[in-house]
PASEBA-1860 file (N, C-alpha, C; in nm, 3 decimals):
! residues 234
1> MNKKFIIT> -5.471/6.097/4.027/-5.490/5.959/4.074/-5.603/5.952/4.177 ~ -5.604/6.049/4.269/-5.707/6.050/4.372/-5.845/6.065/4.312 ~ -5.860/6.152/4.211/-5.990/6.174/4.147/-6.037/6.048/4.077 ~ -5.948/5.976/4.010/-5.985/5.852/3.941/-6.033/5.748/4.041 ~ -5.965/5.738/4.156/-6.003/5.641/4.259/-6.142/5.673/4.311 ~ -6.168/5.802/4.340/-6.298/5.843/4.393/-6.409/5.816/4.292 ~ -6.384/5.848/4.164/-6.485/5.825/4.059/-6.516/5.676/4.047 ~ -6.413/5.591/4.056/-6.433/5.446/4.048/-6.520/5.395/4.162
9> IIAMLFIG> -6.496/5.441/4.284/-6.574/5.397/4.399/-6.719/5.442/4.386 ~ -6.741/5.568/4.343/-6.877/5.618/4.326/-6.951/5.536/4.221 ~ -6.883/5.500/4.111/-6.945/5.420/4.006/-6.985/5.283/4.058 ~ -6.899/5.222/4.141/-6.930/5.090/4.196/-7.047/5.098/4.293 ~ -7.054/5.207/4.371/-7.169/5.225/4.459/-7.298/5.233/4.379 ~ -7.296/5.307/4.267/-7.415/5.322/4.185/-7.458/5.189/4.125 ~ -7.358/5.113/4.076/-7.387/4.982/4.017/-7.445/4.888/4.123 ~ -7.385/4.891/4.243/-7.431/4.803/4.350/-7.574/4.831/4.391
17> FTANSQTD> -7.614/4.956/4.397/-7.749/4.991/4.440/-7.853/4.964/4.332 ~ -7.812/4.965/4.205/-7.910/4.952/4.098/-7.913/4.814/4.034 ~ -7.810/4.734/4.056/-7.805/4.603/3.990/-7.899/4.504/4.057 ~ -7.956/4.414/3.980/-8.039/4.306/4.033/-7.951/4.188/4.073 ~ -7.996/4.112/4.170/-7.921/3.996/4.214/-7.917/3.890/4.106 ~ -7.799/3.830/4.088/-7.783/3.724/3.988/-7.786/3.586/4.052 ~ -7.812/3.581/4.183/-7.815/3.452/4.251/-7.951/3.432/4.315 ~ -7.984/3.307/4.343/-8.110/3.272/4.404/-8.098/3.246/4.553
25> RRAKVFQM> -7.972/3.243/4.602/-7.949/3.214/4.742/-7.875/3.332/4.804 ~ -7.923/3.377/4.917/-7.864/3.495/4.980/-7.873/3.483/5.131 ~ -7.772/3.531/5.203/-7.776/3.528/5.349/-7.876/3.632/5.397 ~ -7.985/3.584/5.461/-8.091/3.673/5.506/-8.082/3.707/5.654 ~ -8.004/3.629/5.728/-8.005/3.645/5.872/-7.930/3.772/5.913 ~ -7.969/3.824/6.028/-7.901/3.938/6.087/-7.770/3.889/6.146 ~ -7.657/3.947/6.101/-7.526/3.901/6.143/-7.448/4.013/6.211 ~ -7.356/3.971/6.294/-7.262/4.064/6.356/-7.122/4.004/6.344
33> SMFANVGV> -7.023/4.088/6.321/-6.884/4.042/6.317/-6.800/4.134/6.404 ~ -6.714/4.073/6.484/-6.618/4.149/6.563/-6.478/4.116/6.511 ~ -6.393/4.218/6.500/-6.264/4.194/6.435/-6.155/4.284/6.492 ~ -6.032/4.240/6.471/-5.914/4.322/6.495/-5.866/4.371/6.359 ~ -5.807/4.489/6.354/-5.753/4.537/6.227/-5.609/4.586/6.243 ~ -5.534/4.567/6.137/-5.395/4.610/6.133/-5.365/4.656/5.991 ~ -5.290/4.766/5.977/-5.265/4.817/5.843/-5.173/4.937/5.843 ~ -5.183/5.016/5.736/-5.100/5.136/5.721/-5.184/5.249/5.662
41> KTLEFENL> -5.141/5.372/5.686/-5.202/5.490/5.627/-5.091/5.581/5.576 ~ -5.119/5.654/5.468/-5.019/5.744/5.411/-5.024/5.879/5.482 ~ -4.908/5.944/5.491/-4.895/6.076/5.552/-4.828/6.169/5.452 ~ -4.896/6.276/5.418/-4.843/6.372/5.320/-4.851/6.513/5.378 ~ -4.764/6.540/5.476/-4.763/6.672/5.541/-4.651/6.756/5.480 ~ -4.673/6.805/5.361/-4.570/6.875/5.285/-4.526/7.005/5.352 ~ -4.621/7.079/5.410/-4.586/7.209/5.467/-4.506/7.195/5.596 ~ -4.526/7.086/5.669/-4.439/7.062/5.784/-4.295/7.044/5.738
49> EKNDIFVP> -4.277/6.970/5.630/-4.142/6.946/5.579/-4.077/7.075/5.530 ~ -4.159/7.165/5.474/-4.104/7.293/5.429/-4.053/7.376/5.546 ~ -4.105/7.345/5.667/-4.059/7.412/5.788/-3.962/7.324/5.867 ~ -3.898/7.232/5.797/-3.795/7.144/5.855/-3.849/7.054/5.966 ~ -3.978/7.019/5.957/-4.037/6.921/6.046/-4.067/6.798/5.961 ~ -3.980/6.700/5.965/-3.989/6.586/5.875/-4.070/6.473/5.940 ~ -4.176/6.431/5.871/-4.268/6.330/5.921/-4.258/6.206/5.833 ~ -4.271/6.085/5.889/-4.270/5.963/5.806/-4.379/5.968/5.699
57> KAAFNLGA> -4.358/5.894/5.591/-4.454/5.892/5.480/-4.570/5.797/5.505 ~ -4.557/5.710/5.604/-4.665/5.615/5.634/-4.662/5.582/5.783 ~ -4.779/5.543/5.836/-4.790/5.507/5.977/-4.856/5.371/5.990 ~ -4.824/5.300/6.096/-4.876/5.167/6.125/-5.007/5.180/6.202 ~ -5.110/5.107/6.160/-5.241/5.109/6.226/-5.265/4.980/6.306 ~ -5.330/4.993/6.421/-5.367/4.877/6.502/-5.494/4.912/6.580 ~ -5.597/4.828/6.569/-5.722/4.857/6.639/-5.820/4.743/6.633 ~ -5.949/4.776/6.645/-6.055/4.675/6.647/-6.187/4.741/6.607
65> GAYWSYKR> -6.287/4.656/6.583/-6.417/4.710/6.545/-6.522/4.602/6.530 ~ -6.636/4.641/6.475/-6.747/4.547/6.455/-6.834/4.597/6.341 ~ -6.906/4.504/6.277/-7.008/4.545/6.181/-7.133/4.462/6.201 ~ -7.243/4.517/6.152/-7.374/4.452/6.157/-7.425/4.444/6.014 ~ -7.481/4.328/5.979/-7.520/4.305/5.840/-7.656/4.239/5.832 ~ -7.740/4.286/5.739/-7.867/4.222/5.707/-7.892/4.235/5.558 ~ -7.918/4.120/5.494/-7.929/4.116/5.348/-7.802/4.177/5.289 ~ -7.814/4.282/5.208/-7.697/4.339/5.142/-7.643/4.465/5.210
73> ILWSSDFY> -7.706/4.507/5.318/-7.663/4.629/5.386/-7.568/4.594/5.501 ~ -7.460/4.671/5.513/-7.359/4.647/5.616/-7.325/4.780/5.682 ~ -7.335/4.784/5.817/-7.295/4.901/5.893/-7.171/4.865/5.973 ~ -7.076/4.955/5.979/-6.950/4.922/6.048/-6.901/5.038/6.132 ~ -6.836/5.004/6.241/-6.770/5.102/6.328/-6.639/5.041/6.376 ~ -6.532/5.119/6.370/-6.406/5.070/6.422/-6.320/5.185/6.472 ~ -6.209/5.150/6.534/-6.112/5.249/6.580/-5.974/5.190/6.563 ~ -5.875/5.276/6.550/-5.738/5.227/6.548/-5.641/5.339/6.583
81> YSQAKLEK> -5.528/5.296/6.638/-5.418/5.386/6.668/-5.317/5.379/6.554 ~ -5.256/5.492/6.524/-5.152/5.498/6.420/-5.025/5.553/6.482 ~ -4.912/5.498/6.442/-4.785/5.541/6.501/-4.673/5.528/6.399 ~ -4.579/5.624/6.403/-4.461/5.618/6.317/-4.353/5.709/6.376 ~ -4.227/5.677/6.347/-4.115/5.758/6.394/-4.018/5.781/6.279 ~ -3.948/5.895/6.287/-3.847/5.927/6.185/-3.736/6.008/6.250 ~ -3.612/5.965/6.231/-3.495/6.041/6.274/-3.429/6.101/6.152 ~ -3.412/6.233/6.152/-3.351/6.301/6.038/-3.290/6.432/6.083
89> NGNLTEYN> -3.169/6.459/6.037/-3.097/6.583/6.068/-3.086/6.608/6.218 ~ -3.067/6.501/6.293/-3.054/6.513/6.438/-3.184/6.530/6.512 ~ -3.296/6.525/6.441/-3.427/6.540/6.505/-3.497/6.405/6.511 ~ -3.580/6.388/6.614/-3.666/6.272/6.625/-3.811/6.319/6.618 ~ -3.883/6.273/6.516/-4.023/6.310/6.500/-4.109/6.186/6.522 ~ -4.210/6.200/6.607/-4.302/6.090/6.637/-4.443/6.132/6.596 ~ -4.507/6.047/6.517/-4.646/6.071/6.476/-4.736/5.973/6.549 ~ -4.842/6.025/6.612/-4.941/5.942/6.678/-5.080/5.993/6.641
97> AFTNTFYI> -5.174/5.901/6.622/-5.310/5.941/6.586/-5.409/5.838/6.638 ~ -5.530/5.886/6.665/-5.640/5.798/6.701/-5.756/5.827/6.607 ~ -5.808/5.722/6.543/-5.912/5.738/6.441/-6.035/5.657/6.477 ~ -6.151/5.722/6.473/-6.281/5.655/6.483/-6.348/5.661/6.347 ~ -6.406/5.550/6.302/-6.474/5.551/6.174/-6.613/5.490/6.185 ~ -6.704/5.541/6.102/-6.839/5.488/6.089/-6.871/5.487/5.940 ~ -6.918/5.374/5.889/-6.954/5.373/5.747/-7.061/5.269/5.717 ~ -7.121/5.286/5.600/-7.224/5.195/5.552/-7.179/5.141/5.417
105> SYKIIDTY> -7.209/5.014/5.392/-7.170/4.949/5.266/-7.290/4.879/5.204 ~ -7.281/4.855/5.074/-7.382/4.776/5.004/-7.309/4.667/4.927 ~ -7.344/4.541/4.955/-7.269/4.428/4.901/-7.302/4.404/4.754 ~ -7.202/4.420/4.669/-7.223/4.387/4.527/-7.188/4.241/4.500 ~ -7.108/4.181/4.587/-7.091/4.036/4.589/-7.138/3.991/4.726 ~ -7.241/3.904/4.729/-7.305/3.869/4.855/-7.335/3.719/4.857 ~ -7.232/3.641/4.886/-7.251/3.498/4.907/-7.220/3.468/5.052 ~ -7.244/3.346/5.093/-7.219/3.313/5.233/-7.072/3.329/5.269
113> KLTLAPLI> -6.982/3.290/5.177/-6.840/3.291/5.209/-6.766/3.415/5.163 ~ -6.820/3.491/5.069/-6.749/3.606/5.014/-6.838/3.730/5.019 ~ -6.775/3.842/5.055/-6.843/3.971/5.055/-6.752/4.076/4.991 ~ -6.806/4.153/4.897/-6.736/4.268/4.841/-6.833/4.385/4.841 ~ -6.796/4.493/4.909/-6.889/4.603/4.927/-6.818/4.738/4.920 ~ -6.855/4.825/4.826/-6.810/4.964/4.832/-6.862/5.028/4.960 ~ -6.789/5.121/5.016/-6.828/5.181/5.143/-6.819/5.333/5.136 ~ -6.899/5.397/5.219/-6.890/5.542/5.235/-6.924/5.574/5.379
121> GMAMTTNK> -6.851/5.669/5.438/-6.875/5.701/5.577/-6.793/5.818/5.623 ~ -6.763/5.818/5.753/-6.693/5.930/5.815/-6.578/5.878/5.900 ~ -6.465/5.949/5.892/-6.347/5.919/5.974/-6.312/6.043/6.055 ~ -6.294/6.026/6.185/-6.258/6.136/6.275/-6.125/6.103/6.340 ~ -6.026/6.189/6.319/-5.889/6.159/6.361/-5.829/6.273/6.441 ~ -5.758/6.238/6.547/-5.675/6.332/6.620/-5.531/6.303/6.585 ~ -5.465/6.397/6.518/-5.326/6.381/6.477/-5.233/6.456/6.572 ~ -5.123/6.391/6.609/-5.022/6.455/6.693/-4.883/6.430/6.634
129> VSVHDNSF> -4.803/6.534/6.630/-4.665/6.524/6.585/-4.576/6.581/6.694 ~ -4.490/6.498/6.751/-4.395/6.541/6.854/-4.257/6.552/6.793 ~ -4.190/6.662/6.820/-4.056/6.686/6.766/-3.959/6.712/6.880 ~ -3.850/6.638/6.880/-3.744/6.655/6.980/-3.618/6.699/6.906 ~ -3.574/6.821/6.935/-3.464/6.880/6.858/-3.377/6.962/6.953 ~ -3.259/6.914/6.982/-3.171/6.982/7.076/-3.117/7.114/7.023 ~ -3.118/7.132/6.891/-3.063/7.255/6.833/-3.172/7.355/6.800 ~ -3.298/7.321/6.830/-3.410/7.408/6.793/-3.417/7.528/6.888
137> SGNVLTDE> -3.424/7.651/6.832/-3.434/7.771/6.915/-3.486/7.887/6.830 ~ -3.533/7.989/6.898/-3.575/8.110/6.829/-3.703/8.097/6.752 ~ -3.796/8.012/6.799/-3.923/7.994/6.728/-4.035/7.986/6.831 ~ -4.155/8.030/6.792/-4.269/8.031/6.883/-4.304/7.891/6.932 ~ -4.261/7.787/6.858/-4.295/7.651/6.894/-4.210/7.597/7.009 ~ -4.097/7.661/7.037/-4.001/7.608/7.133/-4.051/7.616/7.276 ~ -4.026/7.512/7.354/-4.047/7.521/7.498/-3.913/7.502/7.568 ~ -3.913/7.501/7.700/-3.787/7.497/7.774/-3.712/7.366/7.755
145> NNSYMLKH> -3.779/7.263/7.707/-3.713/7.135/7.687/-3.665/7.117/7.543 ~ -3.673/7.224/7.462/-3.635/7.216/7.322/-3.712/7.107/7.249 ~ -3.838/7.091/7.284/-3.925/6.997/7.216/-4.066/7.053/7.215 ~ -4.149/7.003/7.126/-4.285/7.055/7.117/-4.374/6.949/7.052 ~ -4.504/6.970/7.066/-4.601/6.879/7.006/-4.705/6.960/6.930 ~ -4.732/6.920/6.806/-4.836/6.981/6.725/-4.957/6.888/6.723 ~ -5.076/6.948/6.715/-5.198/6.869/6.724/-5.302/6.923/6.628 ~ -5.385/6.831/6.577/-5.496/6.873/6.491/-5.606/6.768/6.491
153> HDNAIRIG> -5.732/6.813/6.497/-5.848/6.725/6.486/-5.900/6.734/6.343 ~ -5.920/6.618/6.280/-5.963/6.617/6.141/-6.088/6.532/6.121 ~ -6.179/6.579/6.037/-6.297/6.503/5.995/-6.287/6.480/5.846 ~ -6.312/6.356/5.803/-6.295/6.323/5.662/-6.407/6.232/5.614 ~ -6.441/6.246/5.488/-6.532/6.152/5.423/-6.450/6.030/5.380 ~ -6.495/5.913/5.418/-6.424/5.789/5.384/-6.497/5.716/5.272 ~ -6.424/5.683/5.166/-6.477/5.600/5.058/-6.378/5.488/5.030 ~ -6.429/5.371/4.990/-6.337/5.261/4.966/-6.409/5.132/4.936
161> LNFEAIVY> -6.339/5.022/4.959/-6.390/4.888/4.935/-6.368/4.801/5.058 ~ -6.465/4.714/5.083/-6.457/4.620/5.195/-6.470/4.479/5.139 ~ -6.365/4.400/5.152/-6.367/4.260/5.105/-6.347/4.169/5.225 ~ -6.429/4.061/5.230/-6.418/3.967/5.342/-6.447/3.825/5.295 ~ -6.377/3.729/5.352/-6.398/3.588/5.319/-6.397/3.505/5.446 ~ -6.484/3.403/5.450/-6.480/3.306/5.560/-6.370/3.205/5.530 ~ -6.279/3.186/5.624/-6.166/3.096/5.602/-6.181/2.965/5.680 ~ -6.256/2.967/5.791/-6.276/2.844/5.868/-6.393/2.865/5.962
169> MQNTIGVV> -6.492/2.773/5.958/-6.610/2.788/6.041/-6.668/2.927/6.018 ~ -6.684/3.008/6.124/-6.733/3.145/6.111/-6.620/3.249/6.121 ~ -6.496/3.204/6.114/-6.382/3.295/6.123/-6.355/3.359/5.987 ~ -6.322/3.488/5.990/-6.308/3.564/5.866/-6.175/3.638/5.859 ~ -6.137/3.669/5.736/-6.025/3.759/5.711/-6.068/3.852/5.598 ~ -6.031/3.978/5.609/-6.076/4.075/5.510/-5.976/4.186/5.488 ~ -6.009/4.271/5.392/-5.928/4.387/5.358/-6.020/4.507/5.340 ~ -5.988/4.617/5.404/-6.059/4.743/5.383/-5.959/4.841/5.323
177> LGYDYSLN> -5.986/4.885/5.201/-5.897/4.974/5.127/-5.974/5.101/5.093 ~ -5.916/5.218/5.117/-5.991/5.337/5.087/-5.911/5.465/5.093 ~ -5.987/5.574/5.088/-5.929/5.709/5.085/-6.010/5.798/5.178 ~ -5.943/5.872/5.265/-6.008/5.969/5.353/-5.991/6.109/5.294 ~ -6.105/6.168/5.255/-6.102/6.303/5.197/-6.133/6.404/5.306 ~ -6.032/6.482/5.345/-6.046/6.574/5.456/-6.146/6.685/5.425 ~ -6.236/6.709/5.520/-6.333/6.818/5.507/-6.273/6.952/5.549 ~ -6.154/6.948/5.609/-6.090/7.071/5.657/-5.996/7.132/5.554
185> ENAEWKVN> -5.980/7.064/5.439/-5.889/7.109/5.334/-5.752/7.138/5.395 ~ -5.702/7.260/5.382/-5.572/7.292/5.441/-5.592/7.348/5.581 ~ -5.575/7.260/5.680/-5.602/7.297/5.818/-5.471/7.328/5.891 ~ -5.477/7.421/5.984/-5.358/7.467/6.053/-5.327/7.381/6.175 ~ -5.200/7.346/6.188/-5.153/7.279/6.308/-5.151/7.378/6.424 ~ -5.176/7.328/6.544/-5.167/7.409/6.665/-5.072/7.344/6.765 ~ -5.012/7.428/6.849/-4.924/7.376/6.953/-5.011/7.312/7.060 ~ -4.986/7.186/7.090/-5.068/7.114/7.187/-5.056/7.178/7.326
193> GADTNTGI> -5.169/7.192/7.394/-5.170/7.250/7.527/-5.187/7.401/7.524 ~ -5.099/7.470/7.452/-5.106/7.616/7.446/-5.212/7.664/7.347 ~ -5.255/7.577/7.256/-5.354/7.610/7.154/-5.309/7.730/7.070 ~ -5.179/7.738/7.048/-5.120/7.848/6.971/-5.114/7.813/6.823 ~ -5.152/7.907/6.737/-5.142/7.884/6.594/-4.997/7.880/6.550 ~ -4.965/7.790/6.459/-4.828/7.776/6.411/-4.805/7.844/6.277 ~ -4.914/7.873/6.204/-4.898/7.927/6.069/-4.865/7.820/5.967 ~ -4.867/7.693/6.009/-4.838/7.582/5.918/-4.967/7.504/5.892
201> SDNFSGFF> -5.006/7.494/5.768/-5.129/7.423/5.731/-5.097/7.306/5.642 ~ -5.175/7.199/5.656/-5.157/7.080/5.573/-5.291/7.020/5.536 ~ -5.292/6.943/5.428/-5.409/6.866/5.388/-5.397/6.727/5.447 ~ -5.500/6.683/5.521/-5.492/6.557/5.593/-5.555/6.440/5.516 ~ -5.587/6.460/5.389/-5.641/6.352/5.307/-5.533/6.246/5.284 ~ -5.576/6.120/5.264/-5.477/6.017/5.238/-5.539/5.879/5.223 ~ -5.459/5.787/5.169/-5.502/5.648/5.149/-5.474/5.565/5.274 ~ -5.545/5.453/5.286/-5.522/5.360/5.396/-5.556/5.219/5.349
209> INITIGGR> -5.500/5.120/5.417/-5.538/4.981/5.396/-5.531/4.910/5.531 ~ -5.637/4.839/5.567/-5.642/4.764/5.693/-5.679/4.618/5.665 ~ -5.607/4.527/5.728/-5.641/4.385/5.725/-5.727/4.356/5.848 ~ -5.840/4.289/5.829/-5.928/4.256/5.941/-5.930/4.105/5.964 ~ -5.928/4.066/6.091/-5.937/3.925/6.129/-6.042/3.915/6.240 ~ -6.145/3.834/6.217/-6.252/3.828/6.316/-6.339/3.706/6.301 ~ -6.462/3.718/6.348/-6.556/3.607/6.342/-6.699/3.658/6.337 ~ -6.789/3.578/6.277/-6.929/3.618/6.262/-7.017/3.552/6.368
217> LFLTKGMD> -7.120/3.625/6.403/-7.225/3.574/6.492/-7.359/3.593/6.422 ~ -7.446/3.489/6.429/-7.580/3.500/6.372/-7.675/3.541/6.484 ~ -7.744/3.652/6.465/-7.827/3.709/6.570/-7.975/3.678/6.554 ~ -8.012/3.611/6.444/-8.152/3.575/6.424/-8.186/3.456/6.512 ~ -8.297/3.465/6.586/-8.338/3.358/6.676/-8.377/3.233/6.596 ~ -8.345/3.117/6.655/-8.385/2.992/6.594/-8.299/2.949/6.479 ~ -8.185/3.016/6.460/-8.098/2.982/6.349/-8.022/2.854/6.380 ~ -8.019/2.762/6.286/-7.944/2.638/6.305/-7.796/2.667/6.292
225> KDTKNSII> -7.713/2.596/6.366/-7.569/2.617/6.359/-7.510/2.573/6.227 ~ -7.580/2.485/6.157/-7.532/2.440/6.027/-7.533/2.559/5.930 ~ -7.422/2.585/5.864/-7.412/2.699/5.776/-7.507/2.692/5.659 ~ -7.547/2.572/5.619/-7.641/2.561/5.508/-7.776/2.620/5.546 ~ -7.812/2.609/5.672/-7.938/2.664/5.718/-7.932/2.815/5.739 ~ -7.811/2.873/5.719/-7.798/3.016/5.729/-7.838/3.085/5.599 ~ -7.867/3.007/5.497/-7.906/3.061/5.367/-8.052/3.030/5.344 ~ -8.129/3.133/5.311/-8.270/3.116/5.284/-8.291/3.122/5.134
233> VE> -8.356/3.025/5.079/-8.382/3.021/4.936/-8.499/3.113/4.905 ~ -8.479/3.203/4.811/-8.584/3.297/4.773/-8.681/3.233/4.677
END
């Protein structure tokens, strides 16, 4: 399934870069958008579970970001926090992460009110898993409080789709859907603080979806506030 998704995104990127415009009107002005984002990301830490460290299958995302756009090119940067909790077998597991992303898109649908753009970029994430287990003992991970935290820094290639629509005035709502392909493949978790190897490795690749809510600003000087004047006829 992951391979099919990646192939589809690459094909759309190729089509977007090579296709000719089918419209005579296009937004030419330099634009900026600031937005808040909220969504979910999948968690597939199978090897942690094999070691009786059970992690939720998905985490809640909350953050903010901005993008800059001119003609059909769109550059974006955002950040978000991810959080999830799971109680199982008397243990409480908490997942926390901070993600920074940078990506570039090319708009295959480029009208004033609608944007659809395949994207490619980089995601950098710090993952933390805290486990509180009163019965845990006899393992290198244990501390005097019978709890521990695992940590890992991950870099991933991000591919996906960015859809956005103007809903009122310059206010927008959008969806960013994609897949983060980890460059670390099977990376080992370490004990936070002690930097001790755990012998447990996981693949940090996974899907995500974020809803964005924001507003656009026109940065070209002399631009009329009327949205019709934001379109230049070629």
